[in-house]
ZANUTI-677935 format. One record per residue (C-alpha): x, y, z; residue in one letter. Coordinates in nm, 4 decimals. Layout:
# ZANUTI-677935
<pt px="X" py="Y" pz="Z" residu="A"/>
...
END
This chain:
# ZANUTI-677935
<pt px="3.2151" py="2.2113" pz="-5.1242" residu="M"/>
<pt px="2.8718" py="2.3096" pz="-4.9963" residu="E"/>
<pt px="2.8520" py="2.6301" pz="-4.7965" residu="I"/>
<pt px="2.5565" py="2.8351" pz="-4.6772" residu="A"/>
<pt px="2.6523" py="3.2023" pz="-4.6489" residu="D"/>
<pt px="2.4540" py="3.4260" pz="-4.4146" residu="H"/>
<pt px="2.5551" py="3.7882" pz="-4.4780" residu="R"/>
<pt px="2.5290" py="4.0393" pz="-4.1966" residu="T"/>
<pt px="2.5040" py="4.3467" pz="-4.4197" residu="G"/>
<pt px="2.7616" py="4.5395" pz="-4.2165" residu="A"/>
<pt px="2.8413" py="4.8895" pz="-4.3374" residu="E"/>
<pt px="3.1761" py="4.9319" pz="-4.1617" residu="D"/>
<pt px="3.4034" py="4.6464" pz="-4.2761" residu="P"/>
<pt px="3.5061" py="4.5860" pz="-3.9144" residu="R"/>
<pt px="3.1725" py="4.6522" pz="-3.7401" residu="T"/>
<pt px="2.8808" py="4.4300" pz="-3.8434" residu="P"/>
<pt px="2.5351" py="4.5777" pz="-3.8093" residu="A"/>
<pt px="2.3581" py="4.4785" pz="-3.4875" residu="Q"/>
<pt px="1.9940" py="4.3707" pz="-3.4655" residu="G"/>
<pt px="1.9603" py="4.2959" pz="-3.8371" residu="S"/>
<pt px="1.6981" py="4.0425" pz="-3.9509" residu="P"/>
<pt px="1.8314" py="3.6903" pz="-3.9924" residu="A"/>
<pt px="1.9611" py="3.6686" pz="-4.3522" residu="P"/>
<pt px="1.8461" py="3.3931" pz="-4.5836" residu="A"/>
<pt px="2.0773" py="3.1075" pz="-4.6727" residu="E"/>
<pt px="2.2748" py="3.1642" pz="-4.9906" residu="D"/>
<pt px="2.4724" py="2.8637" pz="-5.1205" residu="P"/>
<pt px="2.8214" py="2.9829" pz="-5.2163" residu="R"/>
<pt px="3.0643" py="2.7633" pz="-5.4090" residu="P"/>
<pt px="3.4320" py="2.7946" pz="-5.3284" residu="L"/>
<pt px="3.5089" py="2.9983" pz="-5.6417" residu="A"/>
<pt px="3.2584" py="3.2654" pz="-5.5398" residu="E"/>
<pt px="3.3832" py="3.2771" pz="-5.1832" residu="L"/>
<pt px="3.7399" py="3.3077" pz="-5.3126" residu="A"/>
<pt px="3.6366" py="3.5927" pz="-5.5426" residu="A"/>
<pt px="3.4690" py="3.7723" pz="-5.2536" residu="D"/>
<pt px="3.7780" py="3.7212" pz="-5.0395" residu="A"/>
<pt px="3.9997" py="3.8548" pz="-5.3186" residu="W"/>
<pt px="3.7819" py="4.1666" pz="-5.3469" residu="S"/>
<pt px="3.9217" py="4.2749" pz="-5.0094" residu="L"/>
<pt px="4.2516" py="4.3524" pz="-5.1862" residu="T"/>
<pt px="4.0998" py="4.6098" pz="-5.4229" residu="E"/>
<pt px="4.2049" py="4.9163" pz="-5.2248" residu="D"/>
<pt px="4.5136" py="4.7920" pz="-5.0414" residu="T"/>
<pt px="4.8479" py="4.6294" pz="-5.1263" residu="P"/>
<pt px="4.7597" py="4.3381" pz="-4.8989" residu="R"/>
<pt px="4.4443" py="4.2403" pz="-4.7091" residu="A"/>
<pt px="4.3839" py="3.9898" pz="-4.4315" residu="V"/>
<pt px="4.0712" py="3.7749" pz="-4.4157" residu="L"/>
<pt px="3.9923" py="3.6124" pz="-4.0824" residu="G"/>
<pt px="3.7964" py="3.2910" pz="-4.0353" residu="L"/>
<pt px="3.6628" py="3.2519" pz="-3.6803" residu="A"/>
<pt px="3.4503" py="2.9791" pz="-3.5287" residu="G"/>
<pt px="3.4420" py="2.7104" pz="-3.2596" residu="P"/>
<pt px="3.6820" py="2.4145" pz="-3.2472" residu="P"/>
<pt px="3.6125" py="2.1558" pz="-3.5154" residu="G"/>
<pt px="3.4057" py="2.3844" pz="-3.7391" residu="A"/>
<pt px="3.6366" py="2.3398" pz="-4.0407" residu="G"/>
<pt px="3.8165" py="2.6757" pz="-4.0366" residu="K"/>
<pt px="4.1598" py="2.5462" pz="-4.1324" residu="S"/>
<pt px="4.0220" py="2.3277" pz="-4.4113" residu="T"/>
<pt px="3.8300" py="2.6190" pz="-4.5601" residu="L"/>
<pt px="4.1283" py="2.8545" pz="-4.5217" residu="A"/>
<pt px="4.3616" py="2.6141" pz="-4.7031" residu="R"/>
<pt px="4.1012" py="2.5601" pz="-4.9752" residu="A"/>
<pt px="4.0696" py="2.9343" pz="-5.0353" residu="L"/>
<pt px="4.4469" py="2.9791" pz="-5.0486" residu="V"/>
<pt px="4.4897" py="2.6836" pz="-5.2851" residu="A"/>
<pt px="4.2167" py="2.8185" pz="-5.5123" residu="H"/>
<pt px="4.3768" py="3.1658" pz="-5.5281" residu="L"/>
<pt px="4.7302" py="3.0359" pz="-5.5865" residu="G"/>
<pt px="5.0421" py="3.2462" pz="-5.5360" residu="E"/>
<pt px="4.8355" py="3.5577" pz="-5.4709" residu="G"/>
<pt px="4.7270" py="3.4213" pz="-5.1315" residu="A"/>
<pt px="4.8955" py="3.2834" pz="-4.8183" residu="A"/>
<pt px="4.7905" py="3.1002" pz="-4.5027" residu="Y"/>
<pt px="4.8438" py="3.2156" pz="-4.1433" residu="L"/>
<pt px="4.7016" py="2.9824" pz="-3.8752" residu="P"/>
<pt px="4.6472" py="3.1023" pz="-3.5202" residu="L"/>
<pt px="4.7471" py="2.7530" pz="-3.4037" residu="D"/>
<pt px="5.1108" py="2.8468" pz="-3.4595" residu="G"/>
<pt px="5.0745" py="3.0775" pz="-3.1593" residu="F"/>
<pt px="4.9897" py="2.8031" pz="-2.9101" residu="H"/>
<pt px="5.2101" py="2.8480" pz="-2.6059" residu="L"/>
<pt px="5.4690" py="2.5717" pz="-2.5735" residu="S"/>
<pt px="5.4039" py="2.2858" pz="-2.3349" residu="N"/>
<pt px="5.6745" py="2.4271" pz="-2.1069" residu="A"/>
<pt px="5.4949" py="2.7627" pz="-2.0844" residu="Q"/>
<pt px="5.1560" py="2.5963" pz="-2.0347" residu="L"/>
<pt px="5.3013" py="2.4002" pz="-1.7431" residu="A"/>
<pt px="5.4510" py="2.7170" pz="-1.5955" residu="R"/>
<pt px="5.1142" py="2.8942" pz="-1.6178" residu="L"/>
<pt px="4.9085" py="2.5994" pz="-1.4935" residu="G"/>
<pt px="4.7270" py="2.5726" pz="-1.8292" residu="L"/>
<pt px="4.8271" py="2.2236" pz="-1.9384" residu="T"/>
<pt px="4.4715" py="2.0958" pz="-1.8967" residu="A"/>
<pt px="4.3349" py="2.4019" pz="-2.0811" residu="R"/>
<pt px="4.5500" py="2.3812" pz="-2.3931" residu="K"/>
<pt px="4.3580" py="2.5448" pz="-2.6761" residu="G"/>
<pt px="4.1720" py="2.7823" pz="-2.4442" residu="S"/>
<pt px="4.1870" py="3.1574" pz="-2.5008" residu="E"/>
<pt px="4.4693" py="3.2299" pz="-2.2493" residu="P"/>
<pt px="4.6822" py="2.9443" pz="-2.3887" residu="S"/>
<pt px="4.7749" py="3.1467" pz="-2.7008" residu="F"/>
<pt px="5.0380" py="3.4157" pz="-2.7516" residu="D"/>
<pt px="4.7821" py="3.6679" pz="-2.8706" residu="V"/>
<pt px="5.0261" py="3.9608" pz="-2.8718" residu="W"/>
<pt px="5.2743" py="3.7676" pz="-3.0854" residu="G"/>
<pt px="4.9876" py="3.6935" pz="-3.3235" residu="Y"/>
<pt px="4.8901" py="4.0616" pz="-3.3379" residu="V"/>
<pt px="5.2502" py="4.1618" pz="-3.4072" residu="D"/>
<pt px="5.2709" py="3.9166" pz="-3.6977" residu="L"/>
<pt px="4.9407" py="4.0413" pz="-3.8408" residu="L"/>
<pt px="5.0824" py="4.3943" pz="-3.8320" residu="R"/>
<pt px="5.3989" py="4.2782" pz="-4.0104" residu="R"/>
<pt px="5.1948" py="4.0986" pz="-4.2729" residu="V"/>
<pt px="4.9953" py="4.4164" pz="-4.3328" residu="T"/>
<pt px="5.2907" py="4.6553" pz="-4.3360" residu="D"/>
<pt px="5.5806" py="4.4562" pz="-4.4851" residu="E"/>
<pt px="5.4760" py="4.3616" pz="-4.8351" residu="T"/>
<pt px="5.8169" py="4.3433" pz="-5.0055" residu="T"/>
<pt px="5.9882" py="4.0631" pz="-4.8116" residu="R"/>
<pt px="5.9260" py="3.7033" pz="-4.7105" residu="D"/>
<pt px="5.7494" py="3.6660" pz="-4.3759" residu="I"/>
<pt px="5.7715" py="3.3287" pz="-4.2030" residu="Y"/>
<pt px="5.4694" py="3.1972" pz="-4.0176" residu="V"/>
<pt px="5.4609" py="2.9366" pz="-3.7364" residu="P"/>
<pt px="5.2277" py="2.6377" pz="-3.7249" residu="D"/>
<pt px="5.1201" py="2.3742" pz="-3.4730" residu="Y"/>
<pt px="5.2453" py="2.0190" pz="-3.5118" residu="D"/>
<pt px="4.9854" py="1.7638" pz="-3.4007" residu="R"/>
<pt px="5.2497" py="1.4899" pz="-3.3842" residu="T"/>
<pt px="5.4916" py="1.6851" pz="-3.1654" residu="L"/>
<pt px="5.2042" py="1.8572" pz="-2.9811" residu="H"/>
<pt px="5.4074" py="2.1779" pz="-2.9997" residu="E"/>
<pt px="5.4180" py="2.4952" pz="-3.2099" residu="P"/>
<pt px="5.6873" py="2.4969" pz="-3.4782" residu="V"/>
<pt px="5.8519" py="2.7990" pz="-3.6378" residu="A"/>
<pt px="5.8488" py="2.8999" pz="-4.0045" residu="A"/>
<pt px="5.6373" py="2.6195" pz="-4.1488" residu="R"/>
<pt px="5.4364" py="2.8656" pz="-4.3612" residu="H"/>
<pt px="5.5419" py="3.1617" pz="-4.5708" residu="L"/>
<pt px="5.3802" py="3.4896" pz="-4.6713" residu="V"/>
<pt px="5.5762" py="3.5885" pz="-4.9860" residu="P"/>
<pt px="5.5719" py="3.9350" pz="-5.1443" residu="P"/>
<pt px="5.3394" py="3.7997" pz="-5.4152" residu="T"/>
<pt px="5.0625" py="3.7389" pz="-5.1580" residu="A"/>
<pt px="4.7977" py="4.0098" pz="-5.1829" residu="R"/>
<pt px="4.5565" py="3.8218" pz="-4.9560" residu="L"/>
<pt px="4.6441" py="3.6468" pz="-4.6297" residu="V"/>
<pt px="4.3839" py="3.4066" pz="-4.4909" residu="V"/>
<pt px="4.4152" py="3.3583" pz="-4.1167" residu="T"/>
<pt px="4.1961" py="3.1373" pz="-3.9031" residu="E"/>
<pt px="4.1445" py="3.0625" pz="-3.5369" residu="G"/>
<pt px="3.8838" py="3.0233" pz="-3.2691" residu="N"/>
<pt px="3.9075" py="3.3616" pz="-3.1030" residu="Y"/>
<pt px="3.9581" py="3.6137" pz="-3.3846" residu="L"/>
<pt px="3.6265" py="3.7917" pz="-3.3260" residu="A"/>
<pt px="3.6239" py="3.7739" pz="-2.9451" residu="C"/>
<pt px="3.5792" py="4.1073" pz="-2.7699" residu="D"/>
<pt px="3.8703" py="4.0483" pz="-2.5327" residu="L"/>
<pt px="4.2118" py="4.2106" pz="-2.4734" residu="P"/>
<pt px="4.4520" py="4.1307" pz="-2.7557" residu="G"/>
<pt px="4.1863" py="3.9754" pz="-2.9763" residu="W"/>
<pt px="4.0303" py="4.3190" pz="-3.0266" residu="R"/>
<pt px="4.3666" py="4.4344" pz="-3.1640" residu="D"/>
<pt px="4.3752" py="4.1377" pz="-3.3995" residu="A"/>
<pt px="4.0170" py="4.1966" pz="-3.5134" residu="Y"/>
<pt px="4.0771" py="4.5526" pz="-3.6323" residu="V"/>
<pt px="4.3625" py="4.4321" pz="-3.8553" residu="L"/>
<pt px="4.1257" py="4.2074" pz="-4.0520" residu="L"/>
<pt px="3.9636" py="4.3321" pz="-4.3705" residu="G"/>
<pt px="3.6700" py="4.1089" pz="-4.2800" residu="E"/>
<pt px="3.6055" py="3.8241" pz="-4.0372" residu="C"/>
<pt px="3.3828" py="3.5319" pz="-4.1429" residu="W"/>
<pt px="3.2325" py="3.2863" pz="-3.8955" residu="Y"/>
<pt px="3.2468" py="2.9162" pz="-3.9831" residu="V"/>
<pt px="3.0039" py="2.6781" pz="-3.8153" residu="E"/>
<pt px="2.8642" py="2.3267" pz="-3.8412" residu="V"/>
<pt px="2.6109" py="2.1390" pz="-3.6233" residu="P"/>
<pt px="2.7345" py="2.0544" pz="-3.2765" residu="G"/>
<pt px="2.7238" py="1.6782" pz="-3.3275" residu="D"/>
<pt px="2.9434" py="1.7102" pz="-3.6355" residu="V"/>
<pt px="3.1962" py="1.9199" pz="-3.4447" residu="R"/>
<pt px="3.2025" py="1.6767" pz="-3.1530" residu="Q"/>
<pt px="3.2655" py="1.3812" pz="-3.3841" residu="K"/>
<pt px="3.5499" py="1.5670" pz="-3.5561" residu="R"/>
<pt px="3.7042" py="1.6696" pz="-3.2258" residu="L"/>
<pt px="3.6945" py="1.3191" pz="-3.0805" residu="V"/>
<pt px="3.8554" py="1.1854" pz="-3.3988" residu="E"/>
<pt px="4.1220" py="1.4576" pz="-3.3794" residu="R"/>
<pt px="4.2121" py="1.3659" pz="-3.0220" residu="H"/>
<pt px="4.2142" py="0.9937" pz="-3.1012" residu="L"/>
<pt px="4.4586" py="1.0640" pz="-3.3841" residu="A"/>
<pt px="4.6675" py="1.2666" pz="-3.1389" residu="G"/>
<pt px="4.7146" py="0.9697" pz="-2.9085" residu="G"/>
<pt px="4.4286" py="0.9869" pz="-2.6573" residu="R"/>
<pt px="4.2037" py="0.6874" pz="-2.5992" residu="D"/>
<pt px="3.8253" py="0.7095" pz="-2.6470" residu="E"/>
<pt px="3.7472" py="0.8060" pz="-2.2878" residu="A"/>
<pt px="4.0259" py="1.0653" pz="-2.2739" residu="Q"/>
<pt px="3.9168" py="1.2139" pz="-2.6063" residu="A"/>
<pt px="3.5552" py="1.2519" pz="-2.4957" residu="R"/>
<pt px="3.6569" py="1.3938" pz="-2.1572" residu="D"/>
<pt px="3.8796" py="1.6517" pz="-2.3274" residu="W"/>
<pt px="3.6005" py="1.7574" pz="-2.5636" residu="V"/>
<pt px="3.3577" py="1.7954" pz="-2.2727" residu="A"/>
<pt px="3.5933" py="1.9716" pz="-2.0305" residu="A"/>
<pt px="3.7998" py="2.1876" pz="-2.2688" residu="N"/>
<pt px="3.6751" py="2.2097" pz="-2.6273" residu="D"/>
<pt px="3.3159" py="2.2577" pz="-2.5085" residu="G"/>
<pt px="3.3769" py="2.5687" pz="-2.2947" residu="P"/>
<pt px="3.6128" py="2.7081" pz="-2.5603" residu="N"/>
<pt px="3.3384" py="2.6687" pz="-2.8200" residu="G"/>
<pt px="3.0834" py="2.8450" pz="-2.5988" residu="E"/>
<pt px="3.3161" py="3.1438" pz="-2.5654" residu="L"/>
<pt px="3.3672" py="3.1578" pz="-2.9414" residu="V"/>
<pt px="2.9935" py="3.1319" pz="-3.0131" residu="E"/>
<pt px="2.9515" py="3.4561" pz="-2.8225" residu="G"/>
<pt px="3.1579" py="3.6329" pz="-3.0916" residu="S"/>
<pt px="2.9363" py="3.5165" pz="-3.3813" residu="R"/>
<pt px="2.7497" py="3.8465" pz="-3.4166" residu="D"/>
<pt px="3.0774" py="4.0383" pz="-3.4590" residu="R"/>
<pt px="3.1498" py="3.8543" pz="-3.7838" residu="C"/>
<pt px="3.0588" py="3.9815" pz="-4.1301" residu="H"/>
<pt px="2.9354" py="3.6497" pz="-4.2707" residu="R"/>
<pt px="2.8166" py="3.3246" pz="-4.1247" residu="I"/>
<pt px="2.9368" py="3.0286" pz="-4.3304" residu="L"/>
<pt px="2.7725" py="2.6954" pz="-4.2589" residu="S"/>
<pt px="3.0325" py="2.4615" pz="-4.4054" residu="A"/>
<pt px="2.8446" py="2.1399" pz="-4.4733" residu="V"/>
<pt px="3.1253" py="1.9635" pz="-4.6557" residu="R"/>
<pt px="3.4771" py="2.0603" pz="-4.7544" residu="V"/>
<pt px="3.6717" py="1.7924" pz="-4.9400" residu="D"/>
<pt px="4.0476" py="1.8285" pz="-4.8658" residu="P"/>
<pt px="4.1288" py="1.6154" pz="-5.1721" residu="S"/>
<pt px="4.0239" py="1.9088" pz="-5.3900" residu="H"/>
<pt px="4.3321" py="2.1152" pz="-5.2925" residu="F"/>
END
């Protein structure tokens, strides 16, 4: 794993400093990032680390790598489990905007974050998104009582919008994950091809949906406590 870490130098753990000089790149191996993430648990029974960033940046891969490195002391909570079902998207006229900010159950996500923070003595089941079914599925992940750190990831965690603000304040820190735009586009096209779209459909979806979603998320970059430029994360390592 090769990661460049740009620290914001925020004083309040939920409010990064504004107008700071651009920090220098600092290569951070996974073990050091995991140690920094674990340090969030020092003064609390359980902490939540958020990973934000545009579609295709590698958030879920990094989140799973951190959790695997930390073992039973950590657990994974993906925002993707809070996709609205296809039936609800159709009802709301959002079928063509699946993955956009209003296509998530943000208040359900906030409620689960609160449970994860407050209920540390029982199993908490966490939904996921199934890319074969193209639907959210219940209880695929678990936050056990042994988990002192929960790593959650999703596009909109740092967005200054209703619901997402409530999620943001429940995070011990929020780190922004980014890669060059051409890398993201290639990943996204490959993701949609694997999901059953043809080449033209995949590229149209990236242009019409993933692109605007990414622009919205990029506007939240300065609200994050670190900027992680994930050059390469090898899933075979975890």
